[in-house]
C-alpha positions in Angstrom: -74.0 37.3 -38.9 -73.3 33.7 -39.6 -70.9 32.1 -37.1 -69.9 28.6 -35.9 -68.2 28.5 -32.5 -65.1 26.5 -31.9 -62.1 27.1 -29.5 -58.9 25.3 -28.9 -57.1 25.0 -25.6 -53.5 26.4 -25.3 -50.9 24.8 -23.1 -47.5 26.4 -23.2 -45.8 23.2 -21.9 -47.0 21.4 -25.1 -45.5 23.9 -27.4 -41.8 22.9 -27.0 -41.6 22.1 -30.7 -38.0 22.7 -31.9 -38.7 25.1 -34.8 -35.0 25.5 -35.5 -35.0 22.0 -36.8 -37.6 22.9 -39.6 -36.6 23.8 -43.1 -37.5 27.3 -44.2 -40.9 27.5 -45.6 -42.2 29.9 -48.3 -45.4 31.9 -47.8 -48.5 29.7 -48.5 -49.4 31.6 -51.6 -45.9 32.4 -52.7 -46.1 30.5 -55.9 -49.1 32.7 -56.8 -47.3 35.9 -56.0 -48.9 36.3 -52.5 -47.3 36.9 -49.2 -48.4 36.3 -45.6 -48.4 39.3 -43.2 -48.5 38.7 -39.5 -49.8 41.4 -37.1 -49.4 41.0 -33.3 -50.4 42.7 -30.1 -47.7 42.2 -27.6 -48.7 41.9 -23.9 -50.4 38.6 -22.9 -50.6 37.7 -26.7 -47.0 37.2 -27.6 -45.4 37.6 -24.1 -46.5 37.5 -20.5 -44.4 40.2 -18.8 -44.8 41.5 -15.2 -45.4 45.2 -16.3 -48.1 46.6 -14.0 -50.7 49.2 -14.5 -51.5 51.5 -11.6 -54.9 52.7 -10.4 -55.2 55.6 -7.9 -57.7 55.9 -5.1 -60.1 58.9 -5.4 -59.8 59.9 -1.9 -56.4 59.0 -0.5 -54.4 58.7 -3.7 -53.0 55.4 -2.7 -51.8 53.2 -5.6 -53.2 49.8 -6.6 -51.0 47.8 -9.0 -52.6 45.3 -11.5 -51.1 43.1 -14.1 -51.9 43.8 -17.7 -54.2 40.9 -17.9 -56.1 41.9 -14.7 -56.5 45.4 -16.0 -57.9 44.2 -19.3 -60.6 42.2 -17.4 -61.6 45.0 -15.1 -60.8 48.3 -16.8 -64.4 49.0 -17.6 -65.3 48.9 -13.9 -62.7 51.5 -12.8 -64.6 54.4 -11.3 -67.9 52.8 -12.0 -68.7 49.7 -9.9 -67.5 46.9 -7.8 -64.2 46.9 -5.8 -62.7 49.5 -8.4 -65.4 52.1 -8.2 -63.3 54.3 -5.9 -60.3 54.3 -8.2 -59.4 56.4 -11.2 -57.0 56.4 -14.2 -54.2 59.0 -14.4 -53.0 59.5 -18.0 -49.8 61.4 -17.1 -47.0 59.5 -19.0 -44.5 60.2 -16.4 -46.2 59.3 -13.1 -49.7 58.0 -14.0 -51.5 54.8 -14.6 -49.5 53.6 -17.6 -46.1 55.0 -16.7 -44.6 51.5 -16.9 -45.8 51.3 -20.5 -44.0 54.5 -21.6 -40.4 55.5 -22.1 -38.8 57.7 -19.5 -35.7 58.6 -21.7 -37.7 60.1 -24.5 -36.4 60.3 -28.0 -32.9 58.9 -27.2 -30.8 56.8 -29.5 -28.3 56.0 -26.7 -28.5 52.2 -26.4 -27.4 52.4 -22.8 -30.4 54.5 -22.0 -32.7 52.4 -24.1 -31.6 49.4 -22.1 -32.8 51.1 -19.0 -36.3 51.6 -20.3 -38.9 49.6 -18.3 -40.0 47.6 -21.4 -36.5 46.3 -22.0 -35.9 45.6 -18.3 -39.1 43.8 -17.9 -38.2 41.5 -20.8 -34.7 40.9 -19.3 -36.4 40.1 -15.9 -38.8 37.5 -17.4 -36.0 35.8 -19.4 -33.9 35.5 -16.2 -36.8 34.1 -14.1 -39.5 32.4 -16.2 -37.5 30.8 -19.0 -40.3 29.3 -21.2 -43.3 30.5 -19.2 -43.0 33.9 -20.7 -44.6 32.5 -24.0 -48.2 33.7 -24.6 -50.6 31.9 -27.0 -49.2 33.6 -30.2 -45.5 33.1 -29.4 -44.9 30.2 -31.6 -46.7 31.8 -34.5 -44.4 34.8 -34.0 -41.4 32.6 -33.9 -42.6 30.8 -37.2 -43.0 34.2 -38.9 -39.7 35.5 -37.7 -37.9 32.3 -38.7 -39.3 32.3 -42.2 -38.7 36.1 -42.6 -42.5 36.8 -42.9 -43.3 40.5 -42.8 -44.3 41.3 -39.2 -46.1 44.2 -37.5 -46.2 44.9 -33.8 -49.4 46.8 -32.9 -49.4 47.4 -29.2 -51.2 49.6 -26.7 -47.9 50.5 -25.2 -46.5 54.0 -25.8 -42.8 53.3 -26.1 -40.5 54.6 -28.9 -40.0 52.3 -31.7 -36.2 51.7 -30.9 -37.3 50.6 -27.4 -39.6 48.0 -28.8 -37.0 46.6 -31.2 -34.3 46.6 -28.5 -36.7 44.7 -26.2 -37.5 42.1 -28.8 -33.8 41.7 -29.6 -33.3 40.4 -26.1 -35.1 37.2 -27.2 -32.7 36.9 -30.0 -29.7 37.4 -27.6 -31.0 34.6 -25.3 -31.7 32.3 -28.2 -35.5 32.3 -28.1 -35.6 33.8 -31.6 -33.2 33.0 -34.4 -32.8 36.6 -35.6 -34.7 40.0 -35.5 -38.1 39.9 -37.1 -38.6 41.3 -40.7 -40.6 44.3 -39.5 -43.2 45.7 -41.8 -44.5 48.2 -39.2 -44.3 48.9 -35.5 -47.2 50.9 -34.0 -47.0 51.6 -30.2 -50.4 53.3 -30.4 -50.2 55.2 -27.1 -47.1 56.9 -28.2 -48.0 60.6 -28.9 -46.0 60.7 -32.2 -47.6 57.5 -33.3 -51.1 58.7 -32.5 -50.5 61.9 -34.5 -49.1 59.7 -37.4 -52.3 57.7 -37.3 -54.4 60.9 -37.5 -55.4 61.2 -33.9 -54.5 65.0 -33.7 -56.7 65.6 -30.7 -55.4 62.6 -28.8 -58.9 61.4 -28.0 -59.2 58.1 -29.7 -59.3 54.8 -27.8 -56.6 52.1 -28.0 -59.0 49.9 -30.0 -59.7 52.7 -32.4 -56.0 53.4 -32.8 -55.3 49.8 -33.5 -57.9 49.9 -36.3 -56.0 52.7 -37.9 -52.7 50.9 -37.5 -53.9 47.8 -39.1 -55.1 49.8 -42.2 -51.8 51.6 -42.3 -50.0 48.2 -42.1 -52.0 46.7 -44.9 -51.4 49.8 -47.1 -47.6 49.6 -46.3 -47.6 45.9 -47.2 -49.1 46.6 -50.6 -46.7 49.6 -51.1 -43.6 47.4 -50.3 -44.6 44.0 -51.7 -47.0 45.1 -54.3 -50.6 44.3 -54.9 -51.6 40.6 -55.1 -55.1 39.0 -54.7 -53.3 36.2 -52.9 -51.9 38.2 -50.0 -53.0 36.9 -46.5 -53.2 39.1 -43.4 -53.8 38.1 -39.9 -54.0 40.0 -36.5 -53.8 38.4 -33.1 -54.9 40.2 -29.9 -56.1 39.1 -26.4 -58.5 42.0 -25.6 -62.2 41.5 -26.4 -62.9 45.1 -27.3 -59.9 45.3 -29.5 -61.0 42.1 -31.2 -64.4 43.7 -32.0 -62.9 46.7 -33.7 -60.1 44.7 -35.4 -62.8 42.5 -36.9 -64.7 45.6 -38.0 -61.6 47.0 -39.7 -60.6 43.7 -41.3 -64.1 43.4 -42.7 -63.8 46.9 -44.2 -60.4 46.0 -45.7 -62.0 42.8 -47.1 -64.6 45.0 -49.0 -61.7 47.0 -50.4 -59.6 44.0 -51.3 -62.1 41.2 -51.8 -59.6 38.7 -53.3 -57.3 38.9 -50.3 -57.6 36.8 -47.2 -58.0 38.4 -43.7 -57.9 36.7 -40.3 -58.4 37.7 -36.6 -57.0 35.5 -33.9 -58.4 35.9 -30.4 -56.1 34.7 -27.7 -56.7 34.2 -24.0 -54.3 32.8 -21.5 -55.7 29.2 -22.1 -57.3 29.3 -25.5 -56.9 30.6 -29.0 -59.6 31.0 -31.6 -59.2 31.8 -35.3 -61.8 33.8 -37.4 -61.6 34.3 -41.2 -63.2 37.6 -42.0 -65.5 37.6 -45.0 -67.5 40.5 -46.4 -70.7 39.6 -44.7 -70.0 36.9 -42.2 -67.2 35.6 -39.9 -66.0 32.1 -40.3 -64.7 30.6 -37.0 -63.1 27.2 -36.7 -60.9 24.9 -34.8 -57.6 23.7 -35.9 -56.7 20.0 -35.7 -53.6 20.0 -33.5 -51.3 22.2 -31.4 -48.7 22.1 -34.3 -51.3 23.1 -36.9 -52.7 25.6 -34.7 -49.5 27.6 -34.5 -48.2 27.2 -38.1 -51.5 27.6 -40.1 -52.9 30.7 -38.3 -52.2 32.9 -41.2 
């Protein structure tokens, strides 16, 4: 596969650009009938939260809390090798490893109960304590998409209900960090059981990365259903997990073969870097953008 390596450093302190002073911008290919669709992973890609993942010791059941970023780096070692070889994952939604990434007041429409969900409370906490430091590498691109009413999809490993995701994101609107609620195309919290079944995972045995692949395809199909077919549509997905990036790229390439005229991007984000790939049918074009401002506003 042909690839040219280039990466750009991300510094959240440099991204204080006042987007609300910008005029509204039409989609890049709007004059040709095309739209730009923005797909985002949430944790450590849009926002840095303090939500923890819990490992359990095999012999004494003690709990070890890790940040989502730490877990992303070491999850392949759990129960296998190194300092985490004596730990295991418990997949019970109520008291297991990912309990903080699940709702506890299931299927409620009561806004008072939704506001008590861990996702919403974690966002409120970070807004009270971190101010601008909550912004992960794709935040400004998310703001740009929201400000300009671009169709946005949230494709996250979390397992909350969709109203919980929306309520949490609306906290950024209430605090003035977003101008209004995003123009949602789709929301896929892929660890949610109902979402998994909707995506075709009837036996509940697919990985997060595999589920994200399915969610991307569903989102592209939804985009065409709502906005019509156009060879000038542009799709981009940003994520911070390497394994997810591999399968997202694989799915984007499959979609490129189905819709060869359309443009597909994958944006790999880390805490201090961001790399953009254009997905072609038989190769991946990877390149560096010329400035912090260009990096955020021309990702898609």
